[in-house]
N, C-alpha and C positions, 0 to 999 in steps of 0.2 A: 507372083506367080500369075501369069495370065492363061485365061482359058475360055473360050466361049460357052453360052450355058448348054447348046445342044437341046435334043428332046429331053423333055422333064416331065416325070409321071405327075398326073393331075394332084393327085394327094399332098405331093410334097411341099405343094406351096401354102399349104391350109396353114401349118404352123408359124410358119413363116410371116405371112400377111400379117400378124398381129404385133410383130418388132418393130418397134420406133427409135431410129437411130439420131444421136447427135452426129453433126459434121464432122467432130472429131474421129467415129466410128468409121466402119467399113458400110456400102450401102448395102440397098437390100438385094441388088442384084450382084453383088461380091459376095455377099452369105448364101445367097441361093445358086451361086455357081460353084461355091466352095464344097457346099452340101451335096450338090449332085455328084460333084468327082467324088467324093467319098462314098458315096454309093456305088457308083461305077467300080469304085477299087473293091469294094466289099462283096460284090456280084463274081467280081472275076478272081476272088480268094475263096468263093464259097466251097468248093470240091476240097479245100485245104484246111477248112475250119477244124480245130480241135486237134490239129497233127502238130502245133508248134511245141518242139520240143521244151522249152523253158517251162512249158506252162503245166507239164504233168504233176505238179504239186496241187495243182488245181483242176482236177478233171472237169471236162465239160463247161467250165466257167467259161470259155471264150466262146462258145457256140451260144450261150445263155443271156452274154452280154452284147454280143451281134442282134441276136433274135429282139431282145428288146430296143436296143437303139434306133435300129433300122424301121420299127415300129414308130417310135419316138420323132423319126424323121418324115412321117407320113405314108410309110410305104403299108400295103395293105397285107393283114395275116393272110391273105389267099396267093400272096405273092409266090412264085417257084422256089426262091432260095429259104423264104419263112418257113413254108410248108415241107421243105426237106429238113427244117433243123427242128421243126416242131415236136417228133416222137424222140429227139434227142432231150429237147428241155422237159418233157413228161416223163421222161424215165430218170430223172435225176430225183425225185422223191423218193423211189427206193434204191437207187444205185450210189449216191453220194452223201456223204455226211459233213460236207466243208460249208460252213457260214455263209461265205462270199457267192458260191455256187446255186444254193437253195435261197437266198434271198433274190439273187437275177431272175430265178428261174419263175421265182412269185411274180416279181414286176412284169417279167415278159407274159406271162399268163394272164394277170388280170388286165393286161393293157388291151388283149385280144378282146375282152367282152363277151367270151362265148362260154356258154354253159356248160359246153360238154366237157369242160376243164374243171367245174364247180368241185366235183370230188377231189382233183388232185391239187386244188389249189386249197381247201382245208386240211389234207395233208401236211402240206407245205408249212401251213401257218401253225399247226400243232407241232410240227418237228422242230420250227425255228422257236416257239414258245418253249419248249421242252429244253430247249438249249441255252437258255438264259439262266445264269447263275441266281440262285435263291437263297443260298446260305451264306454265312460268312459275315465278318466284318468289313473285308474289303472285296470288291467286285461283284457284291451282290447287284444285280440288276445290269449286268453286263453280258458281253459272248465273247469267245474265243474262235480259233480258227475252226472245230467241228463242234457238232451235236450228238446227241445221243444216235447212238445207230439204227437204221429202222430195222423192225422187226425181220429177223432171218437174216440178216446182211452179216458177214463176219467182224467179228470187234477188232477194232486196230489194235495195234500192240501196245502195251502198256507203259514200253517206255518211248512212244510217241509225244516228244515234248508239248505237242499242240492238240491232246488228246482231251475230250471233255471234261472228263473225270480226274486230270492231273491235278495238283496242288493248285488253289483258287487264285494265285496270282497272276496266272497265265490268263489274262484278259486286256483288249485293246480297244481304243476308241475307234479304229476304222471297222473291225469287224461288228461291233458295236451298231455304228451309225449303217451299214446296210443292212442289217436285221431289223432295227426301228424303220427305215424306209420301206421297205418289202413290207412289214407288217402295216403300217400307216397306209400302205395303198390298198393293201386289201379290207382295210376297215372304210377307205373313202368308196370302194366299190361294193358294198354293202354285205360285207362278210362279217359276222360275230366276232367280236374279239373281247379278250379277258382286259378290263380297264387297269388292273394291277400290272399288268405286261409292261407297261406304259409308266404306271407311276414309279415301279422299281427301277426302269430306265433311266428317267429323270433324276430321282434321288442320287443315283450313280454318277451321272454325266455332269451335274450341277457340281459334287464334290471335286471333279477332275479340274476346275476351271484354276487358274493359277493367277496370282496377285496382279499381275500385268494384264490378266484378261483375255488372254489366249489358252488355246489349249493344245496337250501333246498326246502324243500315241499311246503310252502306258507307263504308269508310274516307276517301272525299273528298266524299259527301254526307250530309246529317243525320249528324252525328258523335257526337251525344250520346245515351245511352240511354235506351230507353223501353220501357212496359210490353209493347207489341205484340213489339218484336224481342228484348227480354231472354226473355221468356216463349216466343217462337216459336223462337228460336235454341236454347232449353235442352232444349225439347220434341223439338226435330230430333236434337240430341246425343243423348238418351234411345232414341230411335225406331233410330238407328244402333247404339247399343250393343249389340244384339241380334243385329246381325248382323257383328259383328267376329271374325274368325278367332279359335280358343282356341292363340293363338301369343305369344311375347314382343312384337310388336310390339300385339296386341290388348288383351292384358292389360295391358300399360302404358297405352294409351287409355283403355280402362274404367278406371283410377285415375284419371286425367285428367279423365275426364267426371264421375266422383265427386265430385270436388273442386269443378269448376266449377259443379254443381248448389249444391253447400252455398253457394257465392258468390252465385248468382245468386237463390237461394231469400231469402238475407238482404238482396240489393237489393230482392227485389219485397215482402218484410215493409215494408221504409221505404218505398217509393214506389210500391206498387201503387195505381189510382186509377181510378175510373169515373165518368164517360169517360177515358179515356186522354188527359193532357194533351199527350204527345208527337205522337200523329198527329192528325190531320184523318178519320180513317177509324176510328172507334172502335168499330165493330161485327166489323169485322175483327179489332181489338184482341181484344175480349173471346173469339175463336172460337181466338185465339192461348194465352189464358189456359186454357181449356178442356183442350187440348191436352196443355199441360203437365201439368196437374193429374192428367189419365188417365195420362200415360208416366211420370208421378214416382210415381203412385199414392200422393195425398195429397190431402187433402182441406182442408190449410191452406198457405200460404206464409210460413213462420215462425209467427205468431199470427194470420194473415189468413185467414178461411174465404171462400176465394175465389169460389164456387160461390152462396153465401147472398147476398154483395154485389154481384157481376155481375146474379144473376137479379131481385135488389130493384131495381136501376138499370135495367135492361132493360124490367119491367114498367112502371115510371114512364114511358118513353119511347114505351110504343107507341102508336099512332095510333089513332083509334078504326075506322079501316077493317083493323084487323089489320096493319098494314105499320109498319116501323120508318126513318126518313130524318133522318140528322142534318142539323143546321141549313146546316154548311157544306158538304155535298156538293155542290150545285150551285154554287156557287164556284168549289171544287177543279175539278168537272167531269169527274172519272173512276168514278163511280160513278152508283147508281141507288137507289131505293128497293126494288128486287127483290132489287139485292144485300146490301143492308142489312139485309133480313129475312131471306134465306137465313143471311146469318153469325148473326143473334140466334137462329135456330134451330137453329143446328148446338151454338150454345152451352146453350140451354136443354133441349135433346133430350140431352146428354150424349153427343155424336155419336161421340165416338172410343172410349166402352165401347162404344156399340151396335155399331160399325163393326167392333172387334176382340176383343170379349169373349170370343165362345166361340172365335174362333181363338187369341188368346193362352192362355188357360186349358186349351185341350186340347194345344198345342204342351209349354207348360212341364210340364205333367200327365205327358205321355210322355218327356220330357226329363229328368224327375226318375228316372227308372229306373237302376239302379245294381245292382251285384253283389251289396249288401249288402242290397237292399230284400227283405224278407220274401215268401214267395209267396204269403200272404192278401193281401199289399197290392199287388203286381203282378196278382195275378186281378181285383181292387178296380178297379185304373187300367184293366184290359183291359175289364170290364165298361161301366165310363165310356164308355169310348169309343165300344165297339158300339152303347150306347145312343142316340148320336148319328145312328147312320146314315151316309149317303152324306155329310152334311154335314161330317162329321170328315176327308173324303178330301183336302183340301188340306193339313191341316196334319199328318196324319200324313207325307204327301209331303214336308214340310219339315223333319221329324223326320229323314229320311235324310242329310240335309246335317249335322248335328252328329257331331262327332268319335266321341263314345262308342257302342261295340257294342251293349251292351243295349239302349238306348232304339232303335236301327236295327232290332233283332230283332222289338223289341216291335211296332213300328212297320209292320213288313214281316208279321208274324201277323195286327194287325188288317187289314191293307189285303186280306190273302187270305181273312178270313172275311167281310169287306163286298162284295167284287167276286167272289168266286171265283177271282180269277187269281193268279199266282205272281210273275210276271215274274222269274225264276231266283233269287229270294229264299233257296229252301230250301238251294240249291246254293253259293251266295256264301259264299267263306270268305276270298278276297283284297280288297284294295280296288279292285282293278281290276274285280273280279266285282260288287262293291257297288257301284261307279260304274255299270257296264251295267245292275245293278238299277233303280238309282236313275233313270236316264235314262228307261228304260222308262216308269218309273211317273211321271215328270215329264210324258212324252208324252200316258201315258193320261189323267191328270188334267187336261190342256188340251184333250182332243178326245172325253171321252165325250159322249153324247148325253143323258144325263139329269141334272137337276138337283134337289135337293129346292125 
């Protein structure tokens, strides 16, 4: 497919500039042209979003996915199309009980970094957390298609096989990975999370890895491993890894995740294909691959350069109007060209790096401080954090949850300099005082009026 670049939004170039390509893969110019064409297609489709008949089982999911994908492509939340979608995304928390849609809404709203949405984000976190299976021998730690209804919402039919309180064997690794992705995103941006949510998810997901190293959809449905599930589940395990507690259980689970990663990477080295032969939704699959590549901090699965392979395939499949649409989509009947295009965008723009690049960097930078760090290095880190301004707020608050004292002290020092507030940090000497200080900072970060 050949096309000119044409005018390009200034923000669009930001996430793409950080991508380095091997000669075997598409060039920066080709990727940028592809992304620009896809955004043009989505803009042209704006008035029809949410009206695709095949997506009725997933109300408002298409709008939430496009809202998130366009932000990850560098489009400002102030863009007219995104502003038009915002009310739909915000309404999801009270009107929809589907795991996928709630997760996508949470991803999109955290990406805006707009504190006006903090209350809605908090409720989305609560709804997804309540939707996690917490009892029974099978499925504990997983999610199914729907979560408990919002108070005041009419209950779904008790005969609906996807209802949250039906027999506990109705769960799957696809809904689970999207719930984990969204909750990890909220934690990255400073929202308080229950560590047990991640711990339960890890225990469940580890139990689903097969002897081959791959992962499948669910024990009783589509039991053969394939790329989308192997990459998606392994990426979810790595997302949870950073939020496990530093105790005997947490350390043991981290070791098991590392072992699972080695086996999954070997499976992908042998079996990675574009399009993914294991699923009729290959664009969903490439986004799973992108997430694993980011959270594994690896450009290769074994010897496979996943980004170059995936981008080459995607560009070969893009249609003249800038969209993607897999040939089986209409027959399967639960996707749309807008959904396929959004997933392709999330891969091409390296969306996981765009979404978490700054947050992870700042969190790990401050968390690396210890008693033995030389004063000059500590000062260097402090200046680096302060250079980010208020964009560093959520990640500094997140550091207050680590067990080690030196990172917490540096975080409170930086928070004090950035905001002029103290929240009792100077006087905090006991764990209870630290907790009270931390809770005040969490409340502050969720309710402040200004955001960069």
